[in-house]
C-alpha positions, 0 to 999 in steps of 0.5 A: 482477502478481507477488505480492510475497514476504514472505520478502525483507527489507522495503524502505525507503519514502519515506513511512510511514502508520499506518492503524491499524484504519481500515476498508477504505473509509476506508483506501482513500480516505485512501490515494488522497489520500496517493498523489496528494501523492507523486511518481510512483515514490515509495513509502509504507509502510502499516500497516493492521490491518483484517482485510480489508487482505490482500485489499483492498490488493492488489486496489485496487493492481491496479485503480488501477495502483499497485504493491504491492511488498511485503506482510507483514500488517499492513505493505504498501509501495506504489509510486505509479504513473508517471502 
């Protein structure tokens, strides 16, 4: 998976979620449920202030098959996987 470039313009997202300072475990669990409610291919803009988010969110996307299409901490745009 290529690393999303922070130099490009932030793309539009279908949904937005401000996770605030939510810690990694709770953040990823909540994100999992939010993505389940979305259709394949839809995107969500996540604002996550947790200092671990720059490492945790990309790793979680690689493990789950969702696509991190843009990141510039604290903003991440994730596309729901196709299946």
